[in-house]
N, CA and C atoms of all chains as a GROMACS GRO file, in nm:
protein
  636
    1MET      N    1   2.985   2.376   1.756
    1MET     CA    2   2.906   2.359   1.633
    1MET      C    3   2.775   2.433   1.645
    2PRO      N    4   2.746   2.522   1.552
    2PRO     CA    5   2.622   2.601   1.560
    2PRO      C    6   2.498   2.516   1.529
    3HIS      N    7   2.394   2.540   1.607
    3HIS     CA    8   2.266   2.474   1.584
    3HIS      C    9   2.158   2.581   1.577
    4PRO      N   10   2.063   2.567   1.485
    4PRO     CA   11   1.951   2.661   1.488
    4PRO      C   12   1.867   2.639   1.613
    5THR      N   13   1.812   2.749   1.666
    5THR     CA   14   1.720   2.733   1.778
    5THR      C   15   1.589   2.673   1.726
    6ARG      N   16   1.506   2.629   1.818
    6ARG     CA   17   1.378   2.573   1.778
    6ARG      C   18   1.299   2.673   1.691
    7ASP      N   19   1.299   2.800   1.732
    7ASP     CA   20   1.225   2.902   1.658
    7ASP      C   21   1.279   2.924   1.517
    8ASP      N   22   1.405   2.887   1.498
    8ASP     CA   23   1.465   2.910   1.366
    8ASP      C   24   1.445   2.793   1.271
    9LEU      N   25   1.387   2.684   1.318
    9LEU     CA   26   1.366   2.568   1.229
    9LEU      C   27   1.264   2.605   1.123
   10ARG      N   28   1.291   2.562   1.000
   10ARG     CA   29   1.200   2.588   0.889
   10ARG      C   30   1.164   2.457   0.820
   11LEU      N   31   1.037   2.443   0.792
   11LEU     CA   32   0.988   2.321   0.726
   11LEU      C   33   1.065   2.293   0.597
   12GLU      N   34   1.086   2.397   0.516
   12GLU     CA   35   1.154   2.376   0.388
   12GLU      C   36   1.293   2.317   0.408
   13ALA      N   37   1.365   2.366   0.507
   13ALA     CA   38   1.500   2.316   0.534
   13ALA      C   39   1.496   2.172   0.584
   14VAL      N   40   1.398   2.141   0.667
   14VAL     CA   41   1.384   2.004   0.717
   14VAL      C   42   1.356   1.908   0.600
   15LEU      N   43   1.267   1.950   0.510
   15LEU     CA   44   1.234   1.864   0.396
   15LEU      C   45   1.355   1.848   0.303
   16HIS      N   46   1.427   1.959   0.284
   16HIS     CA   47   1.549   1.948   0.202
   16HIS      C   48   1.647   1.850   0.266
   17ALA      N   49   1.663   1.860   0.396
   17ALA     CA   50   1.758   1.771   0.466
   17ALA      C   51   1.718   1.625   0.448
   18LEU      N   52   1.589   1.598   0.443
   18LEU     CA   53   1.542   1.460   0.434
   18LEU      C   54   1.522   1.413   0.290
   19SER      N   55   1.555   1.497   0.194
   19SER     CA   56   1.532   1.461   0.054
   19SER      C   57   1.647   1.381  -0.006
   20ASP      N   58   1.743   1.344   0.076
   20ASP     CA   59   1.857   1.265   0.029
   20ASP      C   60   1.852   1.127   0.094
   21PRO      N   61   1.874   1.022   0.015
   21PRO     CA   62   1.863   0.885   0.069
   21PRO      C   63   1.954   0.858   0.189
   22MET      N   64   2.077   0.909   0.183
   22MET     CA   65   2.168   0.884   0.296
   22MET      C   66   2.122   0.957   0.422
   23ARG      N   67   2.076   1.079   0.404
   23ARG     CA   68   2.032   1.155   0.522
   23ARG      C   69   1.903   1.096   0.580
   24LEU      N   70   1.816   1.050   0.491
   24LEU     CA   71   1.694   0.985   0.538
   24LEU      C   72   1.731   0.859   0.618
   25ARG      N   73   1.831   0.788   0.569
   25ARG     CA   74   1.876   0.666   0.638
   25ARG      C   75   1.932   0.698   0.776
   26ILE      N   76   2.011   0.804   0.785
   26ILE     CA   77   2.067   0.845   0.914
   26ILE      C   78   1.954   0.875   1.014
   27VAL      N   79   1.855   0.949   0.967
   27VAL     CA   80   1.743   0.988   1.055
   27VAL      C   81   1.663   0.865   1.097
   28ARG      N   82   1.644   0.772   1.005
   28ARG     CA   83   1.571   0.650   1.040
   28ARG      C   84   1.647   0.568   1.144
   29GLU      N   85   1.779   0.562   1.131
   29GLU     CA   86   1.857   0.486   1.230
   29GLU      C   87   1.853   0.553   1.366
   30LEU      N   88   1.860   0.685   1.368
   30LEU     CA   89   1.853   0.757   1.495
   30LEU      C   90   1.716   0.738   1.559
   31ALA      N   91   1.611   0.742   1.477
   31ALA     CA   92   1.476   0.725   1.531
   31ALA      C   93   1.456   0.584   1.585
   32ALA      N   94   1.511   0.486   1.514
   32ALA     CA   95   1.496   0.347   1.556
   32ALA      C   96   1.575   0.321   1.684
   33ASP      N   97   1.692   0.383   1.694
   33ASP     CA   98   1.776   0.362   1.812
   33ASP      C   99   1.721   0.437   1.932
   34GLY      N  100   1.674   0.560   1.907
   34GLY     CA  101   1.615   0.637   2.016
   34GLY      C  102   1.716   0.704   2.105
   35ASP      N  103   1.844   0.685   2.076
   35ASP     CA  104   1.948   0.746   2.158
   35ASP      C  105   2.050   0.813   2.066
   36GLU      N  106   2.151   0.873   2.124
   36GLU     CA  107   2.256   0.932   2.042
   36GLU      C  108   2.345   0.824   1.984
   37LEU      N  109   2.392   0.849   1.863
   37LEU     CA  110   2.485   0.757   1.798
   37LEU      C  111   2.604   0.837   1.746
   38SER      N  112   2.722   0.777   1.754
   38SER     CA  113   2.839   0.845   1.699
   38SER      C  114   2.839   0.828   1.548
   39CYS      N  115   2.904   0.921   1.479
   39CYS     CA  116   2.909   0.915   1.332
   39CYS      C  117   2.962   0.780   1.285
   40SER      N  118   3.058   0.726   1.359
   40SER     CA  119   3.121   0.601   1.313
   40SER      C  120   3.030   0.479   1.329
   41GLN      N  121   2.919   0.496   1.401
   41GLN     CA  122   2.827   0.383   1.417
   41GLN      C  123   2.736   0.363   1.295
   42PHE      N  124   2.737   0.460   1.208
   42PHE     CA  125   2.658   0.448   1.084
   42PHE      C  126   2.748   0.389   0.977
   43GLU      N  127   2.702   0.282   0.916
   43GLU     CA  128   2.784   0.225   0.809
   43GLU      C  129   2.727   0.270   0.675
   44LEU      N  130   2.764   0.391   0.639
   44LEU     CA  131   2.711   0.448   0.515
   44LEU      C  132   2.806   0.420   0.399
   45PRO      N  133   2.750   0.386   0.284
   45PRO     CA  134   2.835   0.355   0.166
   45PRO      C  135   2.882   0.480   0.095
   46VAL      N  136   2.939   0.572   0.172
   46VAL     CA  137   2.991   0.696   0.113
   46VAL      C  138   3.123   0.728   0.182
   47THR      N  139   3.198   0.822   0.124
   47THR     CA  140   3.326   0.859   0.184
   47THR      C  141   3.302   0.932   0.316
   48LYS      N  142   3.409   0.941   0.394
   48LYS     CA  143   3.402   1.012   0.521
   48LYS      C  144   3.360   1.158   0.502
   49SER      N  145   3.413   1.223   0.400
   49SER     CA  146   3.380   1.365   0.384
   49SER      C  147   3.236   1.384   0.339
   50THR      N  148   3.187   1.292   0.258
   50THR     CA  149   3.045   1.299   0.218
   50THR      C  150   2.956   1.276   0.339
   51SER      N  151   2.994   1.179   0.420
   51SER     CA  152   2.919   1.149   0.541
   51SER      C  153   2.916   1.272   0.633
   52THR      N  154   3.030   1.336   0.651
   52THR     CA  155   3.037   1.456   0.735
   52THR      C  156   2.945   1.565   0.681
   53HIS      N  157   2.946   1.578   0.549
   53HIS     CA  158   2.856   1.675   0.485
   53HIS      C  159   2.710   1.646   0.519
   54HIS      N  160   2.670   1.520   0.507
   54HIS     CA  161   2.530   1.485   0.533
   54HIS      C  162   2.490   1.516   0.678
   55PHE      N  163   2.579   1.484   0.772
   55PHE     CA  164   2.547   1.514   0.912
   55PHE      C  165   2.536   1.666   0.933
   56ARG      N  166   2.621   1.741   0.864
   56ARG     CA  167   2.616   1.886   0.880
   56ARG      C  168   2.484   1.943   0.826
   57VAL      N  169   2.440   1.892   0.709
   57VAL     CA  170   2.313   1.940   0.652
   57VAL      C  171   2.199   1.912   0.750
   58LEU      N  172   2.200   1.794   0.809
   58LEU     CA  173   2.096   1.758   0.906
   58LEU      C  174   2.103   1.849   1.029
   59ARG      N  175   2.224   1.878   1.074
   59ARG     CA  176   2.238   1.966   1.192
   59ARG      C  177   2.192   2.107   1.160
   60GLU      N  178   2.233   2.158   1.044
   60GLU     CA  179   2.199   2.297   1.010
   60GLU      C  180   2.049   2.315   0.985
   61ALA      N  181   1.982   2.207   0.947
   61ALA     CA  182   1.837   2.214   0.927
   61ALA      C  183   1.763   2.196   1.060
   62GLY      N  184   1.837   2.160   1.164
   62GLY     CA  185   1.774   2.142   1.295
   62GLY      C  186   1.715   2.004   1.315
   63VAL      N  187   1.751   1.910   1.229
   63VAL     CA  188   1.695   1.775   1.241
   63VAL      C  189   1.771   1.694   1.347
   64ILE      N  190   1.901   1.717   1.356
   64ILE     CA  191   1.981   1.647   1.458
   64ILE      C  192   2.061   1.748   1.539
   65ARG      N  193   2.101   1.701   1.657
   65ARG     CA  194   2.190   1.781   1.741
   65ARG      C  195   2.323   1.704   1.750
   66GLN      N  196   2.432   1.774   1.728
   66GLN     CA  197   2.563   1.709   1.734
   66GLN      C  198   2.644   1.767   1.849
   67ASN      N  199   2.713   1.679   1.918
   67ASN     CA  200   2.806   1.728   2.019
   67ASN      C  201   2.916   1.627   2.042
   68TYR      N  202   3.027   1.676   2.091
   68TYR     CA  203   3.141   1.588   2.114
   68TYR      C  204   3.131   1.523   2.250
   69ARG      N  205   3.157   1.394   2.254
   69ARG     CA  206   3.176   1.326   2.381
   69ARG      C  207   3.315   1.267   2.372
   70GLY      N  208   3.411   1.332   2.439
   70GLY     CA  209   3.552   1.297   2.417
   70GLY      C  210   3.585   1.331   2.273
   71THR      N  211   3.635   1.236   2.198
   71THR     CA  212   3.669   1.263   2.058
   71THR      C  213   3.558   1.216   1.963
   72ALA      N  214   3.455   1.153   2.018
   72ALA     CA  215   3.347   1.103   1.932
   72ALA      C  216   3.243   1.212   1.909
   73LYS      N  217   3.204   1.230   1.784
   73LYS     CA  218   3.097   1.323   1.753
   73LYS      C  219   2.965   1.247   1.760
   74MET      N  220   2.882   1.289   1.855
   74MET     CA  221   2.756   1.217   1.877
   74MET      C  222   2.641   1.291   1.808
   75ASN      N  223   2.543   1.213   1.764
   75ASN     CA  224   2.429   1.268   1.690
   75ASN      C  225   2.299   1.223   1.755
   76GLY      N  226   2.212   1.318   1.780
   76GLY     CA  227   2.080   1.285   1.837
   76GLY      C  228   1.971   1.353   1.757
   77LEU      N  229   1.861   1.283   1.738
   77LEU     CA  230   1.747   1.339   1.667
   77LEU      C  231   1.682   1.446   1.754
   78ARG      N  232   1.644   1.560   1.695
   78ARG     CA  233   1.576   1.665   1.773
   78ARG      C  234   1.426   1.642   1.768
   79ARG      N  235   1.387   1.526   1.815
   79ARG     CA  236   1.246   1.486   1.803
   79ARG      C  237   1.152   1.580   1.877
   80GLU      N  238   1.193   1.622   1.996
   80GLU     CA  239   1.104   1.708   2.075
   80GLU      C  240   1.077   1.841   2.004
   81ASP      N  241   1.183   1.900   1.949
   81ASP     CA  242   1.167   2.026   1.877
   81ASP      C  243   1.081   2.007   1.752
   82LEU      N  244   1.109   1.901   1.679
   82LEU     CA  245   1.034   1.876   1.555
   82LEU      C  246   0.888   1.846   1.585
   83ASP      N  247   0.863   1.764   1.687
   83ASP     CA  248   0.724   1.729   1.722
   83ASP      C  249   0.648   1.850   1.774
   84ASP      N  250   0.721   1.938   1.841
   84ASP     CA  251   0.656   2.057   1.894
   84ASP      C  252   0.614   2.152   1.781
   85LEU      N  253   0.704   2.171   1.685
   85LEU     CA  254   0.674   2.264   1.575
   85LEU      C  255   0.581   2.204   1.471
   86PHE      N  256   0.603   2.076   1.443
   86PHE     CA  257   0.530   2.009   1.334
   86PHE      C  258   0.473   1.876   1.384
   87PRO      N  259   0.369   1.882   1.466
   87PRO     CA  260   0.318   1.757   1.527
   87PRO      C  261   0.282   1.652   1.420
   88GLY      N  262   0.333   1.533   1.439
   88GLY     CA  263   0.298   1.423   1.349
   88GLY      C  264   0.382   1.415   1.224
   89LEU      N  265   0.457   1.519   1.193
   89LEU     CA  266   0.530   1.518   1.066
   89LEU      C  267   0.643   1.414   1.065
   90LEU      N  268   0.723   1.414   1.169
   90LEU     CA  269   0.836   1.321   1.170
   90LEU      C  270   0.788   1.176   1.162
   91ASP      N  271   0.684   1.145   1.238
   91ASP     CA  272   0.632   1.008   1.233
   91ASP      C  273   0.577   0.974   1.095
   92ALA      N  274   0.512   1.070   1.031
   92ALA     CA  275   0.460   1.045   0.896
   92ALA      C  276   0.575   1.022   0.798
   93LEU      N  277   0.681   1.097   0.814
   93LEU     CA  278   0.797   1.081   0.726
   93LEU      C  279   0.866   0.946   0.748
   94LEU      N  280   0.880   0.910   0.874
   94LEU     CA  281   0.943   0.780   0.905
   94LEU      C  282   0.857   0.665   0.853
   95ALA      N  283   0.726   0.678   0.867
   95ALA     CA  284   0.636   0.574   0.818
   95ALA      C  285   0.643   0.565   0.666
   96ALA      N  286   0.650   0.680   0.600
   96ALA     CA  287   0.659   0.681   0.453
   96ALA      C  288   0.789   0.616   0.407
   97ALA      N  289   0.898   0.644   0.479
   97ALA     CA  290   1.027   0.585   0.442
   97ALA      C  291   1.026   0.434   0.463
   98ALA      N  292   0.964   0.390   0.571
   98ALA     CA  293   0.957   0.246   0.599
   98ALA      C  294   0.872   0.176   0.493
   99ARG      N  295   0.765   0.242   0.455
   99ARG     CA  296   0.675   0.185   0.356
   99ARG      C  297   0.744   0.175   0.220
  100GLN      N  298   0.819   0.278   0.187
  100GLN     CA  299   0.892   0.274   0.059
  100GLN      C  300   0.997   0.163   0.061
  101GLU      N  301   1.065   0.148   0.173
  101GLU     CA  302   1.166   0.042   0.181
  101GLU      C  303   1.101  -0.096   0.166
  102ALA      N  304   0.986  -0.113   0.226
  102ALA     CA  305   0.915  -0.241   0.215
  102ALA      C  306   0.872  -0.266   0.070
  103ARG      N  307   0.837  -0.160   0.001
  103ARG     CA  308   0.790  -0.171  -0.137
  103ARG      C  309   0.904  -0.198  -0.233
  104LEU      N  310   1.015  -0.129  -0.213
  104LEU     CA  311   1.125  -0.135  -0.311
  104LEU      C  312   1.241  -0.222  -0.265
  105GLY      N  313   1.243  -0.257  -0.138
  105GLY     CA  314   1.360  -0.324  -0.085
  105GLY      C  315   1.460  -0.219  -0.043
  106GLY      N  316   1.550  -0.260   0.050
  106GLY     CA  317   1.648  -0.169   0.111
  106GLY      C  318   1.702  -0.073   0.008
  107MET      N  319   0.375   1.586  -2.203
  107MET     CA  320   0.460   1.606  -2.086
  107MET      C  321   0.474   1.476  -2.007
  108PRO      N  322   0.597   1.432  -1.984
  108PRO     CA  323   0.617   1.304  -1.915
  108PRO      C  324   0.584   1.315  -1.766
  109HIS      N  325   0.518   1.211  -1.715
  109HIS     CA  326   0.488   1.203  -1.572
  109HIS      C  327   0.539   1.068  -1.522
  110PRO      N  328   0.597   1.066  -1.403
  110PRO     CA  329   0.633   0.935  -1.347
  110PRO      C  330   0.505   0.856  -1.314
  111THR      N  331   0.512   0.726  -1.330
  111THR     CA  332   0.399   0.643  -1.288
  111THR      C  333   0.396   0.639  -1.136
  112ARG      N  334   0.285   0.592  -1.082
  112ARG     CA  335   0.275   0.582  -0.936
  112ARG      C  336   0.390   0.501  -0.878
  113ASP      N  337   0.422   0.390  -0.944
  113ASP     CA  338   0.531   0.305  -0.895
  113ASP      C  339   0.667   0.372  -0.897
  114ASP      N  340   0.679   0.473  -0.981
  114ASP     CA  341   0.809   0.540  -0.992
  114ASP      C  342   0.824   0.656  -0.894
  115LEU      N  343   0.720   0.689  -0.820
  115LEU     CA  344   0.732   0.799  -0.723
  115LEU      C  345   0.829   0.758  -0.612
  116ARG      N  346   0.912   0.856  -0.573
  116ARG     CA  347   1.009   0.832  -0.466
  116ARG      C  348   0.993   0.939  -0.359
  117LEU      N  349   0.994   0.893  -0.236
  117LEU     CA  350   0.980   0.984  -0.123
  117LEU      C  351   1.082   1.097  -0.128
  118GLU      N  352   1.207   1.062  -0.159
  118GLU     CA  353   1.313   1.164  -0.159
  118GLU      C  354   1.281   1.275  -0.261
  119ALA      N  355   1.232   1.236  -0.377
  119ALA     CA  356   1.200   1.335  -0.481
  119ALA      C  357   1.080   1.421  -0.440
  120VAL      N  358   0.983   1.359  -0.374
  120VAL     CA  359   0.866   1.434  -0.326
  120VAL      C  360   0.912   1.537  -0.222
  121LEU      N  361   0.999   1.496  -0.131
  121LEU     CA  362   1.047   1.589  -0.028
  121LEU      C  363   1.131   1.700  -0.088
  122HIS      N  364   1.213   1.665  -0.186
  122HIS     CA  365   1.290   1.769  -0.254
  122HIS      C  366   1.196   1.869  -0.321
  123ALA      N  367   1.094   1.818  -0.387
  123ALA     CA  368   1.000   1.907  -0.456
  123ALA      C  369   0.933   2.003  -0.358
  124LEU      N  370   0.907   1.955  -0.238
  124LEU     CA  371   0.836   2.038  -0.139
  124LEU      C  372   0.931   2.121  -0.052
  125SER      N  373   1.060   2.113  -0.077
  125SER     CA  374   1.157   2.183   0.009
  125SER      C  375   1.178   2.328  -0.035
  126ASP      N  376   1.101   2.373  -0.131
  126ASP     CA  377   1.112   2.511  -0.179
  126ASP      C  378   0.984   2.588  -0.143
  127PRO      N  379   0.997   2.710  -0.091
  127PRO     CA  380   0.878   2.785  -0.047
  127PRO      C  381   0.774   2.806  -0.157
  128MET      N  382   0.819   2.835  -0.279
  128MET     CA  383   0.721   2.857  -0.388
  128MET      C  384   0.649   2.726  -0.424
  129ARG      N  385   0.724   2.619  -0.426
  129ARG     CA  386   0.660   2.490  -0.463
  129ARG      C  387   0.565   2.445  -0.352
  130LEU      N  388   0.605   2.468  -0.228
  130LEU     CA  389   0.517   2.434  -0.117
  130LEU      C  390   0.388   2.516  -0.126
  131ARG      N  391   0.402   2.641  -0.164
  131ARG     CA  392   0.286   2.729  -0.178
  131ARG      C  393   0.193   2.680  -0.291
  132ILE      N  394   0.250   2.639  -0.401
  132ILE     CA  395   0.170   2.586  -0.512
  132ILE      C  396   0.089   2.464  -0.465
  133VAL      N  397   0.156   2.375  -0.395
  133VAL     CA  398   0.089   2.252  -0.349
  133VAL      C  399  -0.020   2.284  -0.248
  134ARG      N  400   0.006   2.382  -0.161
  134ARG     CA  401  -0.097   2.421  -0.064
  134ARG      C  402  -0.218   2.480  -0.134
  135GLU      N  403  -0.196   2.561  -0.236
  135GLU     CA  404  -0.309   2.620  -0.308
  135GLU      C  405  -0.388   2.513  -0.381
  136LEU      N  406  -0.320   2.417  -0.441
  136LEU     CA  407  -0.390   2.309  -0.510
  136LEU      C  408  -0.471   2.225  -0.410
  137ALA      N  409  -0.412   2.199  -0.294
  137ALA     CA  410  -0.482   2.120  -0.193
  137ALA      C  411  -0.604   2.194  -0.141
  138ALA      N  412  -0.589   2.325  -0.122
  138ALA     CA  413  -0.700   2.405  -0.069
  138ALA      C  414  -0.812   2.414  -0.173
  139ASP      N  415  -0.774   2.425  -0.299
  139ASP     CA  416  -0.875   2.439  -0.405
  139ASP      C  417  -0.942   2.305  -0.433
  140GLY      N  418  -0.863   2.200  -0.431
  140GLY     CA  419  -0.920   2.066  -0.453
  140GLY      C  420  -0.947   2.033  -0.598
  141ASP      N  421  -0.919   2.128  -0.687
  141ASP     CA  422  -0.943   2.104  -0.828
  141ASP      C  423  -0.817   2.144  -0.907
  142GLU      N  424  -0.824   2.129  -1.038
  142GLU     CA  425  -0.712   2.172  -1.120
  142GLU      C  426  -0.709   2.324  -1.131
  143LEU      N  427  -0.589   2.379  -1.136
  143LEU     CA  428  -0.572   2.523  -1.154
  143LEU      C  429  -0.473   2.546  -1.267
  144SER      N  430  -0.496   2.649  -1.345
  144SER     CA  431  -0.400   2.682  -1.450
  144SER      C  432  -0.282   2.755  -1.388
  145CYS      N  433  -0.168   2.746  -1.454
  145CYS     CA  434  -0.047   2.812  -1.403
  145CYS      C  435  -0.072   2.960  -1.376
  146SER      N  436  -0.152   3.023  -1.463
  146SER     CA  437  -0.172   3.168  -1.450
  146SER      C  438  -0.261   3.204  -1.330
  147GLN      N  439  -0.326   3.106  -1.270
  147GLN     CA  440  -0.410   3.135  -1.154
  147GLN      C  441  -0.328   3.152  -1.025
  148PHE      N  442  -0.202   3.111  -1.032
  148PHE     CA  443  -0.115   3.128  -0.915
  148PHE      C  444  -0.045   3.262  -0.928
  149GLU      N  445  -0.056   3.343  -0.827
  149GLU     CA  446   0.014   3.472  -0.833
  149GLU      C  447   0.143   3.462  -0.755
  150LEU      N  448   0.242   3.404  -0.818
  150LEU     CA  449   0.370   3.383  -0.751
  150LEU      C  450   0.463   3.501  -0.778
  151PRO      N  451   0.536   3.542  -0.674
  151PRO     CA  452   0.627   3.657  -0.690
  151PRO      C  453   0.760   3.616  -0.754
  152VAL      N  454   0.751   3.547  -0.867
  152VAL     CA  455   0.871   3.504  -0.939
  152VAL      C  456   0.844   3.522  -1.089
  153THR      N  457   0.953   3.515  -1.166
  153THR     CA  458   0.936   3.530  -1.311
  153THR      C  459   0.862   3.408  -1.368
  154LYS      N  460   0.814   3.428  -1.490
  154LYS     CA  461   0.741   3.321  -1.559
  154LYS      C  462   0.829   3.197  -1.575
  155SER      N  463   0.957   3.216  -1.609
  155SER     CA  464   1.042   3.099  -1.632
  155SER      C  465   1.073   3.027  -1.501
  156THR      N  466   1.086   3.102  -1.393
  156THR     CA  467   1.108   3.039  -1.262
  156THR      C  468   0.982   2.962  -1.221
  157SER      N  469   0.868   3.022  -1.245
  157SER     CA  470   0.742   2.956  -1.214
  157SER      C  471   0.728   2.825  -1.294
  158THR      N  472   0.760   2.831  -1.422
  158THR     CA  473   0.754   2.711  -1.506
  158THR      C  474   0.847   2.602  -1.453
  159HIS      N  475   0.964   2.644  -1.410
  159HIS     CA  476   1.060   2.550  -1.350
  159HIS      C  477   1.000   2.481  -1.227
  160HIS      N  478   0.938   2.560  -1.140
  160HIS     CA  479   0.881   2.502  -1.017
  160HIS      C  480   0.772   2.400  -1.049
  161PHE      N  481   0.685   2.434  -1.145
  161PHE     CA  482   0.581   2.339  -1.183
  161PHE      C  483   0.642   2.210  -1.241
  162ARG      N  484   0.750   2.227  -1.317
  162ARG     CA  485   0.812   2.108  -1.376
  162ARG      C  486   0.872   2.018  -1.267
  163VAL      N  487   0.939   2.079  -1.169
  163VAL     CA  488   0.996   1.999  -1.060
  163VAL      C  489   0.886   1.921  -0.988
  164LEU      N  490   0.774   1.986  -0.964
  164LEU     CA  491   0.661   1.920  -0.897
  164LEU      C  492   0.606   1.806  -0.984
  165ARG      N  493   0.599   1.830  -1.113
  165ARG     CA  494   0.548   1.725  -1.203
  165ARG      C  495   0.645   1.607  -1.209
  166GLU      N  496   0.772   1.635  -1.222
  166GLU     CA  497   0.870   1.527  -1.236
  166GLU      C  498   0.884   1.445  -1.108
  167ALA      N  499   0.851   1.507  -0.995
  167ALA     CA  500   0.854   1.432  -0.868
  167ALA      C  501   0.725   1.354  -0.848
  168GLY      N  502   0.627   1.379  -0.933
  168GLY     CA  503   0.500   1.307  -0.920
  168GLY      C  504   0.402   1.372  -0.824
  169VAL      N  505   0.429   1.495  -0.785
  169VAL     CA  506   0.341   1.564  -0.689
  169VAL      C  507   0.219   1.621  -0.759
  170ILE      N  508   0.239   1.670  -0.881
  170ILE     CA  509   0.125   1.724  -0.958
  170ILE      C  510   0.119   1.658  -1.095
  171ARG      N  511   0.002   1.667  -1.155
  171ARG     CA  512  -0.016   1.622  -1.292
  171ARG      C  513  -0.049   1.746  -1.375
  172GLN      N  514   0.018   1.758  -1.488
  172GLN     CA  515  -0.006   1.874  -1.575
  172GLN      C  516  -0.062   1.828  -1.707
  173ASN      N  517  -0.158   1.903  -1.757
  173ASN     CA  518  -0.208   1.874  -1.892
  173ASN      C  519  -0.267   2.000  -1.952
  174TYR      N  520  -0.269   2.001  -2.082
  174TYR     CA  521  -0.322   2.118  -2.152
  174TYR      C  522  -0.472   2.107  -2.168
  175ARG      N  523  -0.540   2.218  -2.139
  175ARG     CA  524  -0.680   2.228  -2.174
  175ARG      C  525  -0.688   2.348  -2.267
  176GLY      N  526  -0.698   2.323  -2.395
  176GLY     CA  527  -0.683   2.432  -2.491
  176GLY      C  528  -0.539   2.482  -2.481
  177THR      N  529  -0.523   2.610  -2.457
  177THR     CA  530  -0.387   2.664  -2.447
  177THR      C  531  -0.344   2.678  -2.301
  178ALA      N  532  -0.436   2.649  -2.208
  178ALA     CA  533  -0.401   2.665  -2.066
  178ALA      C  534  -0.337   2.537  -2.012
  179LYS      N  535  -0.226   2.553  -1.941
  179LYS     CA  536  -0.164   2.438  -1.877
  179LYS      C  537  -0.227   2.423  -1.740
  180MET      N  538  -0.295   2.311  -1.720
  180MET     CA  539  -0.366   2.288  -1.594
  180MET      C  540  -0.282   2.201  -1.502
  181ASN      N  541  -0.296   2.224  -1.370
  181ASN     CA  542  -0.219   2.152  -1.269
  181ASN      C  543  -0.312   2.090  -1.166
  182GLY      N  544  -0.292   1.963  -1.140
  182GLY     CA  545  -0.372   1.897  -1.037
  182GLY      C  546  -0.282   1.820  -0.942
  183LEU      N  547  -0.317   1.822  -0.816
  183LEU     CA  548  -0.240   1.748  -0.716
  183LEU      C  549  -0.264   1.597  -0.734
  184ARG      N  550  -0.159   1.516  -0.727
  184ARG     CA  551  -0.176   1.371  -0.740
  184ARG      C  552  -0.203   1.311  -0.602
  185ARG      N  553  -0.308   1.360  -0.540
  185ARG     CA  554  -0.336   1.321  -0.402
  185ARG      C  555  -0.360   1.170  -0.388
  186GLU      N  556  -0.432   1.113  -0.483
  186GLU     CA  557  -0.464   0.970  -0.470
  186GLU      C  558  -0.336   0.885  -0.473
  187ASP      N  559  -0.248   0.918  -0.568
  187ASP     CA  560  -0.122   0.843  -0.578
  187ASP      C  561  -0.038   0.862  -0.452
  188LEU      N  562  -0.028   0.986  -0.406
  188LEU     CA  563   0.054   1.014  -0.288
  188LEU      C  564  -0.004   0.946  -0.163
  189ASP      N  565  -0.136   0.956  -0.148
  189ASP     CA  566  -0.199   0.895  -0.030
  189ASP      C  567  -0.188   0.743  -0.034
  190ASP      N  568  -0.190   0.688  -0.154
  190ASP     CA  569  -0.178   0.542  -0.166
  190ASP      C  570  -0.038   0.495  -0.128
  191LEU      N  571   0.062   0.566  -0.175
  191LEU     CA  572   0.200   0.525  -0.147
  191LEU      C  573   0.245   0.562  -0.007
  192PHE      N  574   0.204   0.681   0.037
  192PHE     CA  575   0.252   0.734   0.165
  192PHE      C  576   0.133   0.783   0.247
  193PRO      N  577   0.054   0.694   0.302
  193PRO     CA  578  -0.069   0.736   0.373
  193PRO      C  579  -0.038   0.838   0.484
  194GLY      N  580  -0.112   0.947   0.480
  194GLY     CA  581  -0.098   1.045   0.587
  194GLY      C  582   0.012   1.147   0.566
  195LEU      N  583   0.103   1.120   0.472
  195LEU     CA  584   0.218   1.210   0.458
  195LEU      C  585   0.177   1.347   0.405
  196LEU      N  586   0.099   1.349   0.298
  196LEU     CA  587   0.062   1.479   0.240
  196LEU      C  588  -0.014   1.564   0.341
  197ASP      N  589  -0.105   1.504   0.413
  197ASP     CA  590  -0.179   1.580   0.513
  197ASP      C  591  -0.088   1.632   0.624
  198ALA      N  592   0.009   1.550   0.664
  198ALA     CA  593   0.103   1.595   0.767
  198ALA      C  594   0.188   1.711   0.716
  199LEU      N  595   0.226   1.705   0.589
  199LEU     CA  596   0.306   1.814   0.530
  199LEU      C  597   0.224   1.942   0.518
  200LEU      N  598   0.099   1.927   0.476
  200LEU     CA  599   0.012   2.045   0.463
  200LEU      C  600  -0.014   2.108   0.600
  201ALA      N  601  -0.036   2.023   0.699
  201ALA     CA  602  -0.060   2.073   0.834
  201ALA      C  603   0.064   2.144   0.888
  202ALA      N  604   0.182   2.087   0.860
  202ALA     CA  605   0.306   2.150   0.906
  202ALA      C  606   0.326   2.286   0.840
  203ALA      N  607   0.294   2.294   0.711
  203ALA     CA  608   0.308   2.421   0.639
  203ALA      C  609   0.210   2.525   0.693
  204ALA      N  610   0.088   2.483   0.721
  204ALA     CA  611  -0.012   2.576   0.774
  204ALA      C  612   0.031   2.626   0.912
  205ARG      N  613   0.083   2.534   0.991
  205ARG     CA  614   0.127   2.570   1.126
  205ARG      C  615   0.244   2.668   1.121
  206GLN      N  616   0.335   2.644   1.029
  206GLN     CA  617   0.450   2.735   1.016
  206GLN      C  618   0.402   2.873   0.971
  207GLU      N  619   0.308   2.876   0.879
  207GLU     CA  620   0.257   3.006   0.832
  207GLU      C  621   0.190   3.081   0.947
  208ALA      N  622   0.115   3.010   1.030
  208ALA     CA  623   0.049   3.073   1.144
  208ALA      C  624   0.152   3.128   1.242
  209ARG      N  625   0.263   3.055   1.254
  209ARG     CA  626   0.366   3.095   1.349
  209ARG      C  627   0.447   3.215   1.298
  210LEU      N  628   0.481   3.212   1.170
  210LEU     CA  629   0.572   3.313   1.115
  210LEU      C  630   0.501   3.422   1.037
  211GLY      N  631   0.376   3.398   1.001
  211GLY     CA  632   0.310   3.490   0.908
  211GLY      C  633   0.341   3.448   0.767
  212GLY      N  634   0.252   3.492   0.673
  212GLY     CA  635   0.263   3.452   0.533
  212GLY      C  636   0.405   3.444   0.489
   0.00000   0.00000   0.00000
């Protein structure tokens, strides 16, 4: 699975990747867990193919790294790359998402 | 021109609005200026209709407020609303955009 290098990450693509509620939710769960999670560990209210699409958008934007462990596709947040390129941005985005959830409910 | 109320602002829509290079540039110029600017003060390398579209997306997401002063359409950043709902987010986004520009060039 192709991944952009750190140098190829673009702010616009990262923001686009996070502009969808399901993708934002995936990123929040990965950030909260702090470790890799398999696609099947996310209980998203969407079809399998939609879910696959969302993970791919996140991977192609450089927000997550995907790799196979046996037959499971694992997903990890590229926090180090994001923090290096855009210090403070990911935390600000996660805080904004948490605040919105508190305001509006899940 | 309809504007979402502060309560109607959504993080996902704000991120979508900022996920385009031209729209990000508009927001950066408004933030740097600190005051309202007319559409014609932005020298964007796009057609007039594309430019109008970008301003509308920003307005509908609640990122900018537009109003007519005489025949000029003026644009102002909704910094107070954004900072109230998502403290620190706008500044983190502006900093990330500035950092990317320094890294890649204009």
